[in-house]
N, C-alpha and C positions, 0 to 999 in steps of 0.2 A: 509080569502086565500090572500087576497088582501098585508093587515098587513103581510102577511108572505112571499110572493114576496118580498116587498119592503126593509124587513130585509137583505134580502140575498142578492139583490143588495148591501144596503148598505156595507155587509160586506167585498162582495167583493169589493167595493173602497175601502174603508178603506186597504183592505189587497194588492190593484193593487198601493194608494197611497204606502204606510212602502216599498214594490218591490221598487216603482219606488228612494224611498229614498235608501236604501239601495242601490239599486244600483248605483244610481249618487254617494255613498262617496266610493264605490269598484273602478267603473272608476277614478273620479274624485280626491281622497283625498286615497288613497292607504297609510297604517299603513309604518312611515319609523323611521329605531333603529336614536336615534340622534348623532351628530357626535360633536368630541371635538375641540377646543379650539387650532389649532396648528401654536404657535410659530414660526417662522421664526429662522433659525441656525444662528447663529452671534456668530463672535468669542468674547470672555470674552475683550477684546483690544480695539475692535469696541468700545463696547455697554460704555464701559469708557472711551473712548475719544467724543463719544456722549453725553454722561450723560455731561463732564466738560463741555463742550461747551455750552452747555443749561445752565448749570452752572450760567458762567461767564454774559449769552445773561439777568437773569434775575435780577443780582447784578447791570443790568442800571438802576434805578427809573424812568422808561418811564409811569408814572399816567399822567392818563386824570380826575382831578380835575373838573372840572366847565366850562363851555363855555363861563364863562369870564376869567376864568384865562390860563392866557400864560405859554405853557408849557413847561419843564423845559432842555432848549438847553444844558445844558450839557449834560444832560441824555440821549435826544433822538442823537444829536449829536456824542456825543460816544458811541451810539449804532450802530449807521452806520458805522461810522471807525470800528468798532470790526466789522462789516460785511464784509467790504472788507478789513481788515486783512486776520482772518479766511477762506475765500471762496476765494481764490485768482487767479481760476480758472474759476470762476462764472465770477468775474468782470471784467477776460480778455477778456471770450468770449459772453459777454453778458450787452448789453446797457443799462446806467443805469442814470436816469429822477430823481432829488428830484422836488418833488410837495407839491407848496405848507407847505415850510421851512421844512419839515418834513419827509414826506412820500414815498415812496418809489417805483418806477415805472421801472422794466426793461423789457427789451423784450429780445428774445435769438431769431434770427433769422431763420426761414429755414435756409440749409443747400443749397440749390436749390431753383428756383420759383416755385408755390406750387400752384391752385385751392382749396386746402384742408382749411376751414377758420382755422383761429388762437382759443386757446384757454388759459384760464386765469388760474388759481391758485390765494388762495386768503389769506391772514392772516392778524393781525392788531398788532403792536408793542405794543401798549400801554393798558395799566394792571389797572384796579381800585383800588383807595387808600385801604388802611388796616389802619380802623376807631382807635386810639386810648386808647380805652377801650378794644379791642379785643386783642392788642400787646399779653399780659399778658397769654393769652391760642393758644398762637401758640406754637407747639412743636417745634421750629427752629423760628429765628429772618426771619420777609417775604422776606427780598430781601438779605440775605447771601446765598443761591443758596447751601445749605446743603445737603449732598448724603450721609445717613448714612448707618451705617452695611447692612444694609437691602437691597440697591440700591432703594432707596424710595429718590427720588428728592424733595427738600420742598422750598415751594415758591410761591409769586406772579405770578403769569403769569404761571406756570407749565402748568397746565390744560388751559388755558384761552388767551393769546392765541401765548405766544412764543413756547411752543413744537410743534405747525403745524409750526409755521415761520422755524425755526430752522432745521424741518425734510426735509421743501421744499429744503432750502439751502443746506443740507446735500446730496441729494439724487441729484438736478442736479450737486455738486461739483463732485461726485462717477460719473455720467455719462459722463459727463466731462472727467475726466481723463483715461473712459474706450474708447474715441474716438467716444460716438454715438453724431450726427447732426441730428435737427428733419428735420420731412423734411414740418414742418409748425411752421408757428409764433409762442411762447409759451410765453407767459407773465407771471409775478408772479408781483402781487398789493398786498402794504403791507399798510395797511392805519395806520395810524398815534391820527385819534379821533374815532376810532368804540367806546368806550365804550360814546361815548357822541353825536353819532350818524350819524359820516362819513361825517359828511355836506364838512368837507376840505380836506379831503385826500380821500377816495372810491368814492364819490360823484365828484370832481376834476378831478380825473384820468378816469371816464365813460365819464365825459364828453369830455375828449383831446382826449380818443379815438374815439367820436362820433363827435367830429367835424374835425379828422384824414378818417372818413370814415371807420377806422374799425369793421367791425361786426367778434365778435366770437361766433363760434361754439355750446360754454357751458364756461360754468365756475365753478369753486365746491371751496367749504368756507367752516369754523367753522359750527354744527349744531348739526344733529343728529349724532346718533357711532352707536356699535358695544353696545347691551344688551345683559343682561343673568339675568337671573331670571325675567325678567319682565313682563312676562305671562304666569301665573300658566301652572304647567303640562310641559313644553318644558322646556326641558333641556339642548340642544344646543341654543349656542350664537347667536344669532337673526342682521345681519345689516340693521338697517333704512335709506334710502339713504332721505332725504328730498326732496321734489318739490316747495315747497315755504314754504314762511313764513306768520303767524300772521302779521296782524296790529294793532296798540291799538289806541288807546284815551281817557281821562279823562273828563267825564262830573261835571260840581259843579254846584250841584242846592244849591240857595240862595233862604234865604225869610228876609226881615224885619218888624219889627209891631212897634207900639209905647213905648214896654214896660211897666213899671211902677214895682208896690209891687208885691210882689209872697201872701199875703194874700190875693188880691182878682183878683186871675185868671182869662183870658177868657178861651174858649175851647183851644183853641189854642197857639200857641208862636210863634215866630221866628225861633228856636230851633226847635222844633215839628215840624214845617209845612219844615222845610230842611230833619231832621230824618227822616220822612215817605217818603217823594221823595227817599231817598238813600234806605228805608230797600221795598219799590215798585218796584225799578225795579232792586233790588236784588232778592225778591222773585215772579218775576215774566220773567225766565231765559229763554235765545233761543233753541229753540228746539233742541233736539240731531237728530243728521241725519251719519246712518253708511251707510258711502258712497262707489265710488269705492278704495277708495286708502288705507282705514279700512277695505275694504272685502280682498282686495289683503292681505293684512296682516294678516289676519289671515288664508288666505289660505295658505300662505307660512308656519305657525307654526302647524296648523293643521295634517298634518302626524305625528305628534310625541304624539299628544291627545289622548284620551283613545277614544273609539267609537260611544260612545254616544254624544260628542265635535266635533265629525267629522263627523256624519249624521247630526245634526244643523247646523255648516259650510257650508256644501255641498247643503243643500237645504236651501237656504235663502229665497226663493220664501217664506219658509213657516215659518220661526223661526230669520226672519229679527228683529220683533218687541223684540222680547223674549231675544238675544243675543244681544240687543241696552240699553233695560234697565239694563242687566248684566254686562255690562264692563262697563255702568255709575256709576256705585258702585267707581269704581277707579277716584279718582279722576282726571288724568293723563290723562289717558284713552276719561275720560268726556269731555278734553276742546280739543281730538281731535275731538271732532265732532258738536262744536258749539262757536259762541261766546261768552268767559267765562264774568262774572259781578263778580267785587270784588270791596266790601264797604269799603275803606281803612278811609278814614279821617273822621273825624267830629269836626268841632270849632264853639260854644256859649257859651253864657254868661262871665259875672266877678264877680256876686257873688251868694252865693244859694238864696237868698233869694229877687233876682231882677230877672224880668222878663226881657229876652236878648232882644235886640233891633234889632239882627243882630243874625243871624244863618246858617251854609252851611255846605252840604256836600260832600262829593265828592268819586266817583266812577269810577273802572280802569276800561274799558273793553279790551281784547286782541279781535282785530275780525277776526274773518275766515273769507278768502278769498269768500264765501258766498255774505258777508256782506260790508258793508261800510259805512266811517265816518258819511258821511248823516244820510243814512238811521238810525244810531248806536243814533244819535243824535233826529232822528225824532220819532224812536220808544221811546226814551223815554219820550218825551212831551206827546206822546199819554199815555202813563202809569201812568206818574203823573197827571197828567189833569188839573191840578190848577194852573191859572193864577197867583195864591199868588205867586211861586214860578218861578224866574229865571235860566233858563237853559244856563249855559255859557261850552262853547269847550276848552280846555284846550290840547292845543296842536294836536296832531295828526296823525296818518301816516296809510296809506292806507294798506291791506295785496297786497302781492303782485300776482303777475299771476303763476299757475302751469304749471310746466317744465314737460316732455313728460317723461313717463315710456319709452316710448322705442325710445328716443333719444340713438345717438350714447356716450354721456356722460355717460347715466345711464348706459350702455350696462359695457361701461369700467370702470366705481367703482366697477362694480359688479366683473367684469373677476380678478380684482387688490385684491380684497378681497378673489378672489377666490385663488390665486395663493401665498398670502402673507399670509393668517392663515387660508385655510383651504372654503372645501362647504360646508359652512353654509347656514341657507335660509337667502335670502333678499329679506326683501319689503318698496315697499314707506308708505312714513308719513309725516308729517308737523313740522315743527322748528315754537315755542310757544312762541321762543325769537326773541330780534333784530338783525341783522345780518349785513356788509357789501354789501352781496351779493345782499340783495334790491337795492341796487344802480346801479348796472351791469345789469339789466333789458331792458334795452334802448339801450343796444349794445351787449347783446347775446341772441342767438336763445332759449338757457337752461340755469337757474340755480340753480343747487345742491348744498346740502349743507351737509356735512359730514367726520368728524372725524376717522380716523381708528385705533381705541381707546377702550375698552371693559370697556363701564362704569358696576358698579356698583350703587345700588339705594342710599348708603351712600357718594358715589362718586359727586352724582348732588348739597348738602350742602355745598361744598368743592369752587364749584365754583364761584366767589365772595361773598367768605365766610372767617369761617377759620382754618389754615390746608390745604391749598391748595398742590398737590405734585400726583406727579407720579414716576413711580418707569423707571429707564432709562432703562431698557428691553422693555419696550413700547417704549419710544421714540424711540429706534432701530430698530424695529419693522415702526413704522411710515416713517420713511426713506425707509424699505424696500420697503413699500406699493409705497411711491409717486413714488420711481422707476420703478416701474409695473407698475403704473398709465402713468408716463411721455413716459415711452418707448413704450406701448400698441397706446399712441395716437400718438406718433411723429414719427413711423416707416412707 
């Protein structure tokens, strides 16, 4: 009798939990039809004009080669002069400062005294080099700025980051032509060395603002974007707005030994010690965490998923470990959930029959905001646990703090997305690469990273890679986005 009573109780409990799960799903995540991307209506002549200006911008070879190489003065000064000639209304209405010889800081002053904090719109004018061995694979020469018959503009900087810079200037020129004046100071900050870390450009400009007592309400830089097809089962494009960015550090694991002939080896060599250290830290990954930001992303896209997936997302109190493990099957999604560890380099030995006297392994970490450079190094030392291995830190950049999803900047970026591209889902995320934006955390309440461009998976390999390209229609849409954003922020 007691067993029967228990089974009845268990059945009722299961039914209650199931009812709760279904009820939460229906209330929190009702089904939603997918939405289509809506491109703004821009005249063909305007699209062609904007595309032509970006084409000219790409032809200035503003390449950042290395920290030791001096910037190409003719290219950077030529680009600066091109901006002044191409956007005369901006340069008549806005104060411009040249920083560290090549970076540009523009201040668009408020029409009248205001209590509203300023904002900043960031971009960079430098681009990465094009390797000589890869030139043959480019559809069009990387610095010719060719626009083909399909309206695709080819060239280094088309996506990273001259399209954003030109779009910002176009938007400001358009607004000034319409008589718009902002009710708060608006800064445009264009660094010249972002691809080298931004220490002479963005970092210096942020320091200048700090010395002047300028505290920004928010800033927006390159980073995440609108994506389509990134989440299986979701047909709508998704606007991902990054609240922060990962840090990075590389650790060198090195070992020395007396060497000798390979015919009489010991149980280890300098090479095997270094390799073992690299293997151990790589084989001991950081724990995966499905945090509140990834939860917000899942919640944003869940209404388009089938009922089973909606039930799982609506009831993370029970399904979080299962969803975490499923998401981790994608390297991209896994990167959002933890500090990543990549064994990238190995060096040892001079001849096949000589025991190496020195060996080293280099492991690169991309640091989640939960972690720090010091803790990464300490954890590696604990995992390796071998006094014969020396651990040397190479460089190091901390992750940024995370900006507020409730802040004005996030709200206005989401609003501009809807105004420009239609009512697509919006969600917070984390940028896994470095940007100039990290330097502005000291003078800005919030720093967001967002590019008003629809990325497809195949587009990612074009950034810093071969055949970087963008459609001129997409560039013109970016202009409309920034016009909407500036107007909303400055009215």
